[in-house]
C-alpha positions in Angstrom: 50.3 -26.3 61.2 48.4 -29.3 59.8 46.6 -28.9 56.6 44.6 -31.1 54.2 45.0 -31.4 50.5 42.2 -32.5 48.2 40.7 -32.1 44.8 37.7 -29.9 44.2 36.0 -30.3 40.8 34.6 -27.0 39.5 32.5 -28.7 36.8 35.2 -28.0 34.3 38.5 -29.1 36.0 39.8 -30.8 39.1 41.8 -28.3 41.2 44.2 -29.2 43.9 43.4 -27.2 47.1 45.3 -27.1 50.4 43.2 -26.1 53.4 44.0 -25.0 57.0 41.0 -25.3 59.2 39.5 -22.3 61.1 41.6 -21.4 64.2 38.7 -22.2 66.6 35.6 -24.3 66.1 33.5 -21.4 67.5 35.2 -18.7 65.4 34.0 -17.4 62.1 37.3 -15.9 60.8 37.8 -14.3 57.5 38.6 -16.8 54.8 41.9 -16.2 52.9 42.7 -17.6 49.5 46.2 -17.7 48.1 46.9 -17.8 44.3 50.4 -18.5 43.1 52.2 -17.2 40.0 53.2 -18.7 36.7 55.2 -21.9 36.7 54.7 -22.4 40.5 52.2 -24.1 42.8 50.7 -23.4 46.2 53.9 -24.4 48.0 55.4 -21.0 47.0 53.4 -19.6 50.0 55.1 -22.0 52.4 56.8 -19.3 54.5 53.5 -17.6 55.3 50.9 -20.3 55.6 51.4 -21.3 59.2 51.2 -17.8 60.5 48.1 -16.9 58.4 46.4 -20.1 59.4 46.5 -18.9 63.0 44.1 -16.0 62.2 42.3 -17.1 59.0 40.5 -20.0 57.5 43.1 -20.5 54.8 43.1 -22.0 51.4 45.9 -22.2 48.8 45.2 -23.4 45.3 47.2 -24.9 42.4 46.2 -23.2 39.2 45.1 -25.2 36.1 48.2 -26.6 34.4 50.4 -26.3 37.4 51.0 -28.2 40.6 48.6 -31.1 41.0 45.6 -29.5 39.3 44.2 -30.6 35.9 46.1 -29.8 32.8 45.8 -26.5 30.9 43.7 -27.8 28.0 43.5 -26.6 24.4 41.7 -23.3 24.1 42.4 -22.2 27.7 43.6 -18.6 28.1 44.5 -16.3 31.0 40.9 -15.6 31.7 40.3 -19.3 32.2 42.4 -19.1 35.4 40.3 -16.3 36.7 37.1 -18.2 35.9 38.5 -21.3 37.7 39.4 -19.3 40.8 36.0 -17.6 40.9 34.1 -20.9 40.6 36.3 -22.5 43.3 35.7 -19.6 45.8 32.0 -20.0 45.2 32.2 -23.7 46.0 34.5 -23.4 49.1 32.9 -20.6 51.0 29.6 -18.7 51.3 31.0 -15.2 52.0 33.6 -12.9 50.5 37.2 -13.7 51.0 40.5 -11.9 51.4 42.1 -12.9 48.0 45.9 -12.7 47.6 47.8 -13.3 44.4 51.4 -13.2 43.3 52.6 -12.2 39.8 50.2 -14.0 37.4 48.1 -14.8 40.5 48.0 -11.0 41.1 46.4 -10.5 37.7 44.0 -13.4 38.5 43.1 -11.8 41.9 42.5 -8.4 40.2 40.3 -10.1 37.5 38.2 -11.9 40.1 37.8 -8.8 42.2 36.7 -6.8 39.2 34.5 -9.4 37.6 33.0 -11.0 40.6 33.0 -8.4 43.4 30.6 -10.3 45.5 33.4 -12.9 46.1 36.1 -10.6 47.3 36.1 -8.4 50.4 39.7 -7.2 50.1 42.5 -8.0 47.6 46.3 -8.1 47.8 48.2 -7.9 44.6 51.8 -9.0 45.1 54.0 -8.0 42.2 51.0 -8.4 39.9 51.3 -8.9 36.1 49.8 -5.8 34.5 50.2 -6.5 30.8 52.0 -4.4 28.3 53.3 -2.0 30.9 54.8 -4.7 33.1 58.6 -4.9 33.3 58.4 -8.7 32.7 57.1 -7.9 29.2 60.0 -5.6 28.3 62.5 -8.2 29.6 61.1 -11.2 27.9 59.8 -9.8 24.6 62.9 -11.1 22.7 64.0 -14.2 24.6 60.6 -15.4 26.0 59.5 -17.8 23.3 62.9 -19.5 22.8 63.4 -19.9 26.6 60.0 -21.4 27.2 60.1 -23.8 24.2 63.4 -25.1 25.6 61.9 -25.5 29.1 58.9 -27.3 27.6 61.3 -29.8 25.9 63.1 -30.4 29.2 59.8 -30.9 31.0 58.5 -33.4 28.4 61.7 -35.4 28.6 62.0 -35.5 32.4 61.1 -38.8 34.1 61.5 -37.4 37.6 62.0 -33.9 39.1 65.6 -34.8 39.7 66.2 -34.8 35.9 65.4 -31.1 35.9 67.8 -30.1 38.7 70.9 -29.4 36.4 68.8 -27.0 34.3 67.3 -25.3 37.3 70.7 -24.9 38.9 72.1 -23.4 35.7 69.3 -20.8 35.6 69.3 -20.1 39.4 73.0 -20.4 40.2 72.8 -18.7 43.6 69.8 -20.6 44.8 70.1 -23.1 47.7 69.9 -26.8 47.2 66.5 -26.9 48.8 65.2 -24.1 46.5 66.6 -25.8 43.4 64.8 -29.0 44.3 61.5 -27.1 44.9 61.8 -25.3 41.6 62.6 -28.5 39.8 59.4 -30.0 41.2 57.4 -27.0 40.1 58.8 -27.3 36.6 58.1 -31.0 36.6 54.4 -30.4 37.5 54.0 -27.6 34.9 51.9 -28.5 31.9 54.4 -28.0 29.0 51.5 -26.9 26.8 51.6 -23.6 28.8 55.2 -22.9 27.6 54.2 -23.0 23.9 50.4 -22.6 23.5 49.6 -19.7 25.9 52.6 -17.7 24.8 52.7 -18.5 21.1 50.8 -15.4 20.1 51.9 -11.8 20.8 49.9 -9.9 23.4 52.1 -6.8 23.3 48.9 -4.6 23.0 47.3 -6.0 26.1 45.9 -3.4 28.4 44.0 -4.3 31.6 43.1 -0.7 32.5 39.4 -1.3 32.4 39.7 -4.4 34.6 41.9 -2.7 37.3 39.5 0.3 37.2 36.6 -1.9 38.0 38.0 -3.2 41.3 35.9 -1.7 44.1 37.1 -3.5 47.1 40.1 -2.2 49.2 43.3 -3.3 47.5 46.9 -3.5 48.7 49.7 -3.6 46.1 53.1 -4.9 47.4 56.1 -4.7 45.1 59.9 -5.0 45.1 62.6 -3.2 43.1 62.9 -3.6 39.3 66.7 -3.7 39.5 66.3 -6.7 41.8 63.8 -8.6 39.6 60.5 -6.8 40.4 58.1 -6.4 37.5 56.4 -3.1 38.5 58.3 0.1 37.9 57.6 3.2 40.0 55.5 4.6 37.1 53.5 1.4 36.6 52.9 1.0 40.4 51.6 4.6 40.5 49.5 4.0 37.4 47.9 0.9 38.9 47.2 2.6 42.2 45.6 5.4 40.3 43.4 3.0 38.4 42.1 1.1 41.4 39.8 3.5 43.4 40.5 2.2 46.9 44.1 1.2 46.9 47.5 1.8 48.4 50.9 0.5 47.6 53.9 -0.8 49.6 57.4 -0.6 48.1 60.2 -2.7 49.5 63.4 -1.6 47.6 65.8 -4.3 48.8 63.9 -7.3 47.4 62.7 -8.5 43.9 59.7 -10.3 42.6 58.8 -12.4 45.7 58.1 -10.3 48.7 56.2 -13.1 50.4 59.4 -15.2 50.4 62.1 -12.6 50.8 60.4 -10.7 53.6 57.8 -13.2 54.8 57.5 -11.8 58.3 57.0 -8.2 57.0 54.6 -9.6 54.4 52.5 -11.3 57.1 52.4 -8.2 59.2 51.4 -6.0 56.3 48.6 -8.2 55.2 47.2 -8.5 58.8 47.3 -4.7 59.2 45.5 -4.3 55.9 42.9 -6.9 56.9 42.3 -5.1 60.2 41.8 -1.6 58.7 
């Protein structure tokens, strides 16, 4: 389906926004906003946007420092992304939205739902980052900084996305040529400051329990298996569901960290059922 892509300035930063118009001129459908994860851009939702656009007035955003949005900026932190998305929603629509976020975008979705409840009618957290209890923290605690500093150097030296293809292929040896090219472009558009500045200080003690507990809207958590790359263990998923008053979780054991890609048709159905409840 056709979409438009434009910049929306929040007063602090220019954010790149893709929009699929309402299905019918006479309809007033629910607005859906998609928020991607770290190191990605709105195109990560490419397998689900056409179907969602048939039933929703759909937006997908590039986060600060990623895709075509403005750069990260000195002094920006994780909360900055949540503030950006909250401001953007307030500028795009005049009623609450169905907000969906993957990984880091899942944390952002949770933060906006907790801090600005008037903006969010329902939330979907797809493999959300949950701080110190997340599997991604346990995996990356030792190798994270070295790996990201190396990638930052590669990004800074790249003249075109093609220059990053060999490194992407080395890291994702089983990925298709198309996927490698997409990831290379995502790396190319990533602000290298994110790879060093945001992650230069330890946040091992981070706990977002108060934030998750403050979410009052109906919330769906979708996760994959830790052994396949997912970042929510059984215990952590149960803990999150227990913190969020009106929540339920779906577990898909045969996939990893990207349910919206690996099981896109099931993902679409699950979100539509959740919306209809």
